[in-house]
N, C-alpha and C positions, 0 to 999 in steps of 0.2 A: 727786443729788448722797451717797448713800452707801451704798455695797456691804455688807452684814452677808454675815462668809463662819462659816463651823462644818466645826472638821477634827470628823468621827465615824468607828466605827468601832463596831456595834452596839448604839446607842442611841438602840433604839424604843421606851424605859420615856421616855425623854429627850425626846426630842427635839423633840415637838408643843409644850413648854411652853417649849422654848427658842425655835423660830421662831412661836409665837405673843407674845415680849415683844420680837419683832424686825422685829413689824410694819411699823411707822411708818419700815421704810428701806428703802429705795427696789427697791435690789436684793439677795438671799438665793440665798447663794449654799453648795452642801454637796461639800467635798470630803471623798470615803467613799471609804475602803479595804479595797471589800471586801465590805459586811457582808452579814453568812450570813442574818442577822432581816429586818423589815419596816422598816428605816430608810431607805431607797434613796428605798421606793412613798409610806411615809405623809407624806414630804416630795417630793415632788413632788404629792402632792394638796392640799398646802397652798401649794403655789405655788413653791418654795423647785428653783434649777436642780441640778443634781445633776452633779458628779463623777468619776470610780470613778477610783483613782489611788493605786498599795500605798505603803506608806505610807517599810516601809525600814527604818525606826528610823532617820528623819531626817528631823525634827518642823520643819527649818526649811524642808527641801526642801516640802515638803509647800506648810506657811504661802507659803512664796513664789509655791509654783503657783500657786497662791488669789487672794496680789494680781494677775497677770496675769490673769485671768479678770477681774480686775471692770471694772465697766466707768465705774463713778462716781470724782468727788474724790476723798476717802475712804472709808476704807475701816478699819473696825468687824469685830475680830477677838473673836470668845469662842466660847467651850466648850460639849459640847452639852450638860452639869449645870450649868451657867451663867446668869443668869436679870438682864438689863437695866431694872429699876426703871421706875419711871412719874416722880421727880427724873428720876435718869443722866440718858433719853434725854427729860427738859426741857432740862435740862444741857449736855448733845451739842449737839443742835440749833440752842441758843440760839450754842453756842460758834465751833462751824463755820460761820456764819452774820456772827461781830460778826471774828473775829480772824482776819482774812486772814496774817498773818503767822508766826502757829503752823503746823506741818508738823507736829507729835502733839501727842499728852495720855498721863501718868500718869491709871490711872486703877484707885481702891482698892480689893482684893477683899477681900469680906467671906466666912470661912470656915463654913463650916456641916458640925460632921466626927459623924459617928453622929446624927444631927439633933440636934449640939447647935452652937451660938453658941461658935464661937474667939475671945476676943479678948485673951490673949496666946499668948506660944512664937512662932516661925518663922513658923505659921499666921493669928498675929492680927496682921500686918507686911506683908502682901503688898500691892507701887504695881507695877500695871505696863504699860507703855504696849501697845493694846489701838486705840486710837482714830488713824490719820495722816491725810496725807496719799496718794494711792496710790503717786507714784512720789520718794518723803520718804525713805526708804531701805527694807533687804533683814530679813530675820530671819538669822539668825545661829547656830550651836551646833546637833549635835545632837536634847540636850535639858535640856529644863532651856533652851529656848530664848529670846533677846533680840528685838526689834526693835530698830534701830542707825538713829537717824535724824539725818536734819545738818536743823541747824539747830538753833532755837526750839521747843520740846518744856516745852508749858504740865503743869498739874494739874488734876484737876476732885477736884468737891468730894465728891461722892451715887459710892454703890461701887455694885458690879458683884455680887452674888450669888453665891456656890462650893456650890454643894448636894453635896461629892465624900466615896466614903470611906462606902458606908450599910455593913459588914462588913469584921473584920479580913480574913477572908480573901481577900477582890476586894483591900484593903489594901496585903494579900504579894502575890499576882499582880501588881498596877504596880508596887511594889516591886525583884524582882526582874528585871521589864520593862526599868523603867528604867534599872535600877543594871547591865544586858546595857550598854543601850545607849548609856552612861555610861565604862563600862569600856575596851568599845572605844573610844572615839571618845579618852579618853585617851589608852591603847595606839597611838595611829595616832599622835598629838601629841611621841609621844618621853616622856611621864611614866611613872614610876616609883612602885608600893608600894613602901614599904620598913618592914621588923616595926614599930617605935617607930612609922610614920603607921597600921598596919593596928592595935593595940591600943591606943593613945594618942588620937588622932580623935578614932571614937565613943567615949568617954569626956568628952571634952570638947568633942563636941557634944552630949548629951545634958547637960551641966549646963550648958550657955550656953542650952540652949533650957527646962529646968526650975526652974534656979533665975536665972541672970539675964536671963535675959526671961522671967519668972513663971510659965512656964508651969504651975508648981503651983498659980496663982489660978485655973484650968481643971479641978480637983479634979482626976476618976480618970481623964477623955480629956486630961485635960494628958500626966498621967506616961504613958496609955498613945500622945503621941502626943509624945513624947519619945523611949521607949521605939524607939518604927517610924522617927525621920529619927534618933535612932544606930544601928539595925540600917543602915540607908541607908548611913551613911557607912561599918559594917564590909565589907557588901556590893562597894560601889564599889571599897572597898578591898582587900580582898579576892579577886573576882574579877581582878582586872587584875595580883595579886600570875603569879596563875591564866594567865593571855596569856602574859607573859614568860616563863613556867617549863616552857608546853608549847610557845617559838617560840625 
């Protein structure tokens, strides 16, 4: 009834916990971006079907490929650093059996950053479509992608736990990669970055995350996250400006 799809790239530290939390799914699929560690071997030993495919800086294409390989009516997407709780598992199994008219579900995601539970800022209010019928829609956007579903979409009560960003170094590497992809995507759409947007938008992002969304209540971690997401906004626009000036 349910296929679990996981995108991976050098996730040997996380893959066992991730696959263990979806043992109840009828099918476990790994879409791997040619990992150079033991991710693939570990996944196969744990019973997952592995498909190797280049990400190509397009997360939606990778996820849509995963959908095409799924054999069941429902598809559940989780990342390698996410865990499906027992309560969420029970709720998913109940919903897919009872509500046949609903084509997909938003799932709340609880983020843990640097080992700390985040309650505020943009990390404290994530709700993503991660469970849907196989033929109900497709993923859009090369990065920060969204699963666009046709028809009715419901909401689940229990949360998906996300254990991300264990170090500043790893966080910075991800920001650099994601902002590269996002800047190129905006450039291809014809979007331009003005002097005003490069200077002002990152400041507004910090104010929004740290003050308006109460990031300060997460103490030092909230401050670090607000700064990092402000940096993210600056790099997207700075890199976009560079693309236009190089071309």
